[in-house]
C-alpha positions in Angstrom: -71.4 -58.5 54.7 -71.6 -56.5 51.3 -74.8 -54.9 52.5 -73.2 -53.9 55.7 -70.1 -52.4 54.0 -72.4 -50.5 51.5 -74.3 -49.0 54.4 -71.1 -47.9 56.1 -70.0 -46.1 53.0 -73.5 -44.7 52.3 -73.8 -43.3 55.8 -70.1 -42.4 56.1 -70.6 -39.3 58.3 -72.6 -41.3 60.9 -70.1 -44.3 60.6 -67.1 -42.0 61.1 -68.7 -40.5 64.2 -69.3 -44.0 65.6 -65.7 -44.9 64.8 -64.3 -41.9 66.6 -66.4 -42.7 69.7 -65.3 -46.4 69.8 -61.6 -45.5 69.0 -61.5 -42.9 71.8 -62.9 -45.3 74.3 -60.7 -48.2 73.4 -57.4 -46.2 73.1 -57.9 -44.4 76.4 -58.7 -47.7 78.1 -55.6 -49.4 76.6 -53.3 -46.5 77.4 -54.7 -46.3 80.9 -54.1 -50.0 81.5 -50.6 -49.7 80.2 -49.8 -46.8 82.6 -51.3 -48.8 85.5 -48.9 -51.6 84.5 -45.9 -49.1 84.6 -47.1 -47.8 88.0 -47.4 -51.3 89.5 -43.9 -52.3 88.3 -42.4 -49.1 89.6 -44.1 -49.5 93.0 -42.8 -53.1 93.2 -39.2 -51.9 92.5 -39.5 -49.8 95.7 -41.7 -51.9 98.0 -41.8 -55.4 96.7 -44.7 -57.9 96.3 -45.5 -58.5 99.9 -48.5 -56.1 100.3 -51.5 -57.7 101.9 -49.6 -60.0 104.2 -48.8 -60.2 107.9 -45.4 -60.6 109.5 -45.1 -63.4 112.0 -43.0 -62.8 115.2 -43.0 -63.2 118.9 -44.0 -60.4 121.3 -40.6 -58.8 120.9 -41.0 -58.8 117.1 -38.3 -61.4 116.7 -38.5 -64.4 114.3 -40.0 -67.3 116.2 -42.2 -69.6 114.2 -40.5 -72.5 112.3 -41.0 -72.9 108.6 -42.5 -76.4 109.1 -45.1 -75.0 111.5 -45.9 -72.2 109.1 -46.4 -74.7 106.3 -48.7 -76.8 108.5 -50.8 -73.7 109.4 -51.0 -72.7 105.7 -52.4 -76.1 104.9 -55.0 -76.1 107.7 -56.1 -72.5 108.0 -58.6 -71.4 105.4 -57.7 -67.7 105.7 -54.0 -68.3 104.9 -53.5 -68.6 101.2 -49.7 -68.7 101.0 -46.5 -68.1 102.9 -43.3 -66.2 102.0 -40.1 -66.9 104.0 -36.4 -66.0 103.9 -33.6 -67.6 105.9 -29.9 -66.8 105.8 -27.0 -68.8 107.0 -23.2 -68.5 106.7 -21.8 -71.6 105.2 -18.9 -73.5 103.7 -19.0 -75.1 100.2 -16.2 -77.6 99.7 -13.8 -76.9 96.8 -15.3 -73.4 96.5 -13.2 -70.3 97.0 -15.3 -67.2 98.0 -14.8 -63.8 96.5 -12.3 -61.8 98.6 -10.2 -64.7 99.9 -6.9 -63.2 101.3 -8.6 -59.8 101.4 -11.1 -60.4 104.3 -9.1 -61.5 107.3 -9.7 -61.8 111.1 -7.7 -62.1 114.2 -6.4 -65.6 114.8 -7.8 -67.9 117.4 -5.5 -69.5 120.0 -3.6 -72.3 118.4 -4.0 -71.0 114.8 -1.1 -70.2 112.6 -1.3 -66.6 111.4 0.4 -64.7 108.6 3.0 -61.9 109.1 0.3 -59.4 110.0 -1.1 -61.7 112.7 -4.3 -62.3 110.6 -5.9 -65.4 109.1 -8.5 -66.0 106.3 -12.1 -66.6 107.2 -13.1 -70.3 106.9 -16.8 -69.5 106.3 -17.3 -67.1 103.4 -20.6 -67.9 101.6 -24.0 -66.5 102.6 -26.6 -69.1 101.7 -30.1 -67.6 101.5 -33.1 -69.9 101.6 -36.2 -68.5 99.9 -39.7 -69.6 99.0 -39.5 -67.6 95.8 -36.8 -65.2 94.7 -39.5 -62.7 93.5 -39.9 -61.6 97.2 -36.2 -60.5 97.5 -35.5 -56.8 97.5 -32.5 -57.1 95.3 -34.7 -58.8 92.7 -37.8 -56.6 92.6 -35.6 -53.5 92.8 -33.9 -54.6 89.6 -30.4 -54.9 91.0 -30.3 -58.7 90.6 -30.8 -60.0 87.1 -30.2 -63.5 85.6 -27.5 -64.0 83.0 -28.1 -67.7 82.7 -30.7 -70.2 83.9 -33.7 -69.3 86.0 -34.5 -68.0 89.5 -35.9 -70.1 92.3 -39.7 -70.3 92.1 -42.4 -71.5 94.3 -42.5 -74.8 92.3 -38.7 -75.3 93.0 -39.3 -74.8 96.7 -42.4 -77.0 96.8 -40.6 -79.8 95.1 -37.5 -79.3 97.3 -35.2 -79.1 94.2 -31.5 -79.0 95.0 -31.2 -76.0 92.8 -28.7 -73.2 93.7 -28.3 -69.8 92.1 -24.8 -68.2 92.2 -23.2 -65.0 91.1 -21.2 -64.5 87.9 -18.1 -63.6 89.9 -18.3 -66.8 92.0 -18.9 -68.9 88.8 -16.0 -67.4 87.0 -13.6 -67.6 90.0 -14.3 -71.3 90.4 -14.9 -72.3 86.8 -18.5 -73.2 87.4 -21.5 -73.2 85.0 -25.1 -74.4 84.8 -25.5 -78.1 85.8 -22.3 -78.2 87.9 -22.5 -79.5 91.5 -21.7 -77.6 94.6 -21.1 -79.5 97.8 -22.4 -77.8 101.0 -20.7 -78.6 104.3 -24.0 -79.2 106.3 -22.9 -78.6 109.9 -21.3 -75.2 108.9 -24.9 -73.9 108.8 -25.1 -74.2 112.6 -21.6 -73.7 113.7 -19.7 -70.5 114.3 -16.4 -69.7 112.6 -14.6 -70.8 115.8 -16.4 -74.1 116.0 -15.9 -74.9 112.3 -12.1 -74.2 112.6 -11.5 -76.6 115.4 -14.1 -79.3 114.6 -12.9 -79.8 111.1 -10.4 -82.5 111.9 -12.7 -84.5 114.3 -16.0 -84.5 112.2 -16.9 -87.5 109.9 -16.8 -85.6 106.6 -18.4 -88.4 104.5 -21.8 -87.8 106.1 -21.7 -84.0 106.2 -22.5 -83.1 102.6 -25.5 -81.9 100.7 -25.2 -81.6 96.9 -26.7 -78.6 95.1 -26.8 -78.3 91.3 -26.3 -74.8 89.7 -29.6 -73.9 88.0 -29.0 -70.2 87.5 -26.3 -67.5 87.4 -27.0 -63.9 88.4 -25.5 -60.5 88.2 -25.9 -58.0 91.0 -25.4 -54.4 89.7 -24.2 -53.3 93.2 -20.6 -54.2 94.1 -20.5 -53.7 97.9 -17.1 -55.3 98.4 -15.5 -52.1 99.7 -18.3 -51.5 102.2 -18.3 -54.7 104.2 -15.9 -56.3 106.6 -16.7 -60.0 106.2 -16.8 -62.1 103.0 -20.3 -63.5 103.4 -21.8 -60.0 103.2 -20.3 -59.4 99.7 -23.1 -59.6 97.1 -21.1 -61.9 94.9 -20.8 -64.4 97.8 -24.6 -64.7 98.3 -26.2 -67.8 96.9 -29.9 -68.7 96.8 -31.5 -72.1 97.4 -35.1 -73.3 98.1 -35.7 -72.9 101.8 -37.3 -76.4 101.9 -33.8 -77.8 101.2 -32.6 -76.2 104.4 -35.5 -77.8 106.2 -34.4 -81.2 104.8 -30.8 -80.6 106.0 -32.1 -79.6 109.5 -34.2 -82.8 109.8 -31.5 -85.2 108.5 -30.3 -87.9 110.9 -26.7 -86.6 110.9 -27.5 -83.1 111.9 -30.1 -84.2 114.5 -27.4 -86.5 116.0 -24.9 -83.7 116.2 -27.4 -81.6 118.1 -28.6 -84.2 120.6 -25.4 -86.1 121.4 -22.0 -86.8 119.9 -18.5 -88.1 120.8 -15.2 -86.7 119.6 -11.6 -87.8 119.8 -9.0 -85.3 120.8 -5.3 -86.3 121.3 -6.3 -90.0 121.2 -9.0 -89.6 123.9 -12.8 -90.0 123.5 -14.9 -87.2 124.9 -18.7 -87.1 125.1 -20.4 -83.8 124.4 -24.1 -82.8 124.4 -25.3 -80.4 121.8 -22.4 -80.3 119.4 -24.3 -77.6 117.4 -24.8 -74.2 118.8 -28.6 -74.1 118.3 -31.4 -76.5 117.6 -31.3 -77.3 113.9 -34.7 -76.1 112.9 -35.4 -73.5 110.3 -36.9 -70.4 111.9 -37.1 -67.9 109.0 -35.5 -64.5 109.4 -38.6 -63.1 107.7 -41.9 -65.0 107.6 -45.1 -63.7 106.1 -48.6 -65.1 105.9 -50.6 -64.1 102.9 -54.3 -63.8 104.0 -57.4 -64.0 101.9 -59.0 -61.6 104.4 -56.8 -59.3 106.4 -59.7 -58.5 108.8 -59.2 -62.1 110.2 -55.8 -61.3 111.6 -57.1 -61.1 115.2 -59.1 -64.4 115.0 -56.2 -66.2 113.3 -53.7 -65.0 115.9 -56.0 -66.2 118.7 -56.4 -69.6 116.9 -52.6 -70.0 116.5 -51.8 -69.1 120.1 -54.4 -71.7 121.1 -52.1 -74.4 119.8 -49.9 -73.9 122.8 -46.6 -72.4 121.7 -44.0 -71.6 124.3 -44.2 -67.9 123.4 -47.2 -65.9 122.0 -47.3 -65.5 118.3 -47.9 -62.0 117.0 -49.3 -61.3 113.5 -48.2 -57.8 112.7 -50.0 -56.3 109.7 -47.4 -55.7 107.0 -47.2 -51.9 106.7 -45.3 -50.2 103.9 -45.4 -46.8 102.2 -46.5 -48.5 99.0 -50.2 -47.8 99.7 -49.5 -44.1 99.7 -46.6 -44.0 97.2 -46.9 -41.8 94.1 -47.0 -44.9 91.9 -49.8 -46.4 93.9 -51.8 -43.2 94.0 -51.4 -42.7 90.3 -52.3 -46.4 89.7 -55.4 -46.0 91.8 -56.5 -42.8 90.2 -56.1 -44.2 86.7 -57.9 -47.3 87.6 -60.9 -45.2 88.8 -60.7 -43.2 85.6 -60.6 -46.4 83.5 -63.7 -47.6 85.3 -65.3 -44.3 84.6 -64.3 -44.4 80.9 -65.7 -47.9 80.6 -69.1 -47.0 82.2 -69.5 -43.6 80.5 -68.2 -45.0 77.2 -70.6 -47.9 77.3 -73.5 -45.5 77.9 -72.4 -43.1 75.1 -71.8 -46.0 72.6 -75.1 -47.6 73.5 -76.9 -44.2 73.0 -75.2 -43.7 69.7 -76.3 -47.2 68.5 -79.9 -46.5 69.7 -80.0 -43.1 67.9 -78.6 -44.7 64.7 -81.3 -47.4 64.9 -84.0 -44.9 65.5 -82.8 -42.9 62.6 -82.9 -46.0 60.4 -86.1 -47.4 61.9 -88.0 -47.1 58.6 -85.2 -48.9 56.7 -85.3 -51.8 59.2 -89.1 -52.0 59.1 -89.0 -52.2 55.2 -86.6 -55.0 55.3 -88.8 -56.9 57.7 -92.0 -56.1 55.7 -90.3 -57.4 52.5 -90.0 -60.8 54.3 -86.3 -60.7 55.3 -85.7 -62.8 58.4 -85.5 -60.7 61.6 -82.4 -62.6 62.6 -80.8 -61.7 59.3 -81.7 -58.1 59.7 -80.2 -58.1 63.2 -76.9 -59.7 62.0 -76.7 -57.3 59.0 -77.0 -54.2 61.3 -74.7 -55.8 63.9 -72.0 -56.5 61.3 -71.8 -52.7 60.6 -71.1 -52.1 64.3 -68.7 -55.0 64.5 -66.7 -53.8 61.5 -66.4 -50.3 63.1 -65.3 -51.9 66.4 -62.7 -54.2 64.7 -61.1 -51.3 62.8 -61.1 -49.2 66.0 -59.5 -52.1 68.0 -56.8 -52.5 65.4 -55.9 -48.8 65.1 -56.1 -48.5 68.9 -53.6 -51.3 69.3 -51.2 -49.8 66.8 -51.5 -46.4 68.5 -51.0 -48.0 71.9 -47.8 -49.6 70.7 -46.4 -46.3 69.4 -47.4 -44.4 72.6 -45.8 -47.2 74.7 -42.6 -46.9 72.8 -42.6 -43.1 73.1 -43.8 -42.6 76.7 -42.8 -45.8 78.7 -39.4 -44.5 79.7 -40.4 -40.9 80.4 -43.3 -42.1 82.6 -41.1 -44.6 84.4 -38.5 -41.8 85.0 -41.1 -39.5 86.4 -42.5 -42.2 88.7 -39.1 -43.2 89.9 -38.1 -39.6 90.7 -41.4 -39.1 92.5 -40.8 -42.1 94.6 -37.3 -40.9 95.6 -38.6 -37.5 96.4 -41.4 -39.0 98.5 -38.8 -41.1 100.4 -36.2 -38.4 100.8 -37.6 -34.9 101.4 -34.3 -33.2 100.8 -34.1 -34.4 97.2 -36.4 -32.6 94.7 -37.8 -34.2 91.6 -36.2 -31.5 89.5 -32.8 -32.7 90.5 -33.5 -36.2 89.6 -35.4 -35.8 86.4 -32.3 -34.9 84.5 -31.0 -38.0 82.7 -31.9 -41.6 83.2 -32.5 -42.2 86.9 -34.0 -45.7 86.6 -30.7 -47.5 86.2 -29.2 -49.1 83.1 -31.1 -52.4 83.4 -34.5 -50.8 83.5 -33.6 -48.4 80.7 -32.4 -51.2 78.5 -35.5 -53.3 79.1 -37.9 -50.4 78.4 -36.0 -49.5 75.2 -36.6 -53.0 73.9 -39.7 -53.2 71.8 -40.2 -56.9 72.4 -40.1 -56.3 76.2 -42.5 -53.4 75.9 -44.9 -55.4 73.7 -45.0 -58.5 75.9 -45.0 -56.7 79.3 -47.2 -53.7 78.8 -48.8 -53.3 75.3 -50.0 -56.9 74.8 -51.7 -57.4 78.2 -53.4 -54.0 77.9 -54.6 -54.8 74.4 -55.9 -58.2 75.4 -57.7 -56.8 78.5 -59.5 -54.2 76.4 -60.1 -56.7 73.6 -61.8 -59.1 76.0 -64.0 -56.3 77.3 -64.9 -55.3 73.8 -66.0 -58.8 72.9 -68.2 -58.9 76.0 -69.6 -55.5 74.9 -70.3 -56.8 71.4 -72.3 -59.7 72.8 -74.5 -57.2 74.8 -74.9 -55.0 71.7 -76.0 -57.9 69.6 -78.6 -58.8 72.2 -79.8 -55.2 72.3 -80.0 -55.0 68.5 -81.9 -58.3 68.3 -84.4 -57.1 70.9 -84.9 -53.9 69.1 -85.5 -55.6 65.7 -87.8 -58.1 67.2 -90.1 -55.3 68.5 -90.4 -53.7 65.0 -94.0 -53.8 63.7 -93.5 -54.0 60.0 -97.1 -53.0 59.0 -97.3 -49.8 61.1 -93.6 -48.8 61.1 -93.1 -48.7 57.3 -94.7 -45.3 57.2 -92.4 -43.8 59.9 -89.9 -41.1 59.3 -86.2 -41.7 58.9 
């Protein structure tokens, strides 16, 4: 080690040149990787994480395939790697008052008691959204929905059919709810209209119509749309999220199946038989269903295979098309990725040549060490330590520089990308109009101003990626130096020129 340090000091001009080369390569690579991360996050805020999937519909492009069927296909078809699904119902939760009660009212049905204005409150007021993973929701990846307590629904929650429910801050405060509290869902309300729910309430056997959810997260939606909707379940604060698998469990339970196939009711002391008490067959057909494919070129073959199973209607696999592939963020990400690859390849060549020239210049010195009886492996390690020390210092200073640049430029880069995306989507809005001020929204601005968030999300992953590449490069350099030293002929090379 001492010999290596002494040589670095002795050959300080050559050592400094090597350092500059390594530092430039590493810093540009780290900074480029950080910008790619910013680009990908910005693209996802506009277009979501569903690229590379196909949308499953019938020939009229309407939802058709059940969630259970999709799961079965995902398990059996090698080309399907995953599925994403969303299903929305309007529902009743017992002992829960929806936001906007007494504000959203409808015309009364015959036999109902109305208020002075002739209106009545809606019975159903909560929108229950079943998801495979909340990350696929537009309100989540756009940054409008953020968690204030607990966690979002994940693939693991859905896979395990956890009775987890995510509710809004407004709904929690209005009803005195918190994490761990139970919410009781009126199960038949998922399938019955407002009219049916109103008049069947007194005749149903309530004890068997419940499903208990436990609050696992509380969210805040930055958009208050109360003034822009006409029914309570469209209010953002009245939307709750559950694993879609729990809705499948409810659909398949004995009580719901019995209500669909056959039931008896008592009205005015008389027993009436009625087929199909529910309005539709209680199976979960997602409003949006996506297959994630390992090879999108297999869409045609997969579609043919699925239709060969014998569905009542042909299944259509429509390639999921979004503007994300040609968006400014995606284009910049692709460009920088290509540049990063170029920097890596060219940098490796330049660094390798610099090492080769350095060894050529010090060939006599290396030959003398071998001629004096020093082990060739020891000579290799000594020379390699010089390169390793230079690389370690360069990595450290590159990481520090990256952290500073991330802190200084993350928000301006995000603002620029955000404005470019808006300009690309709306031709009548220019980037110049949007670039004034913070256009990414308060949540994004607060996160990007947080050094811990920047470090964990952008700087650290970029640093680790380049650090791992540097380690791999060091292994190759060690092998190169060892091969070079092993080829030295001590007797004939001692007389060479330095």
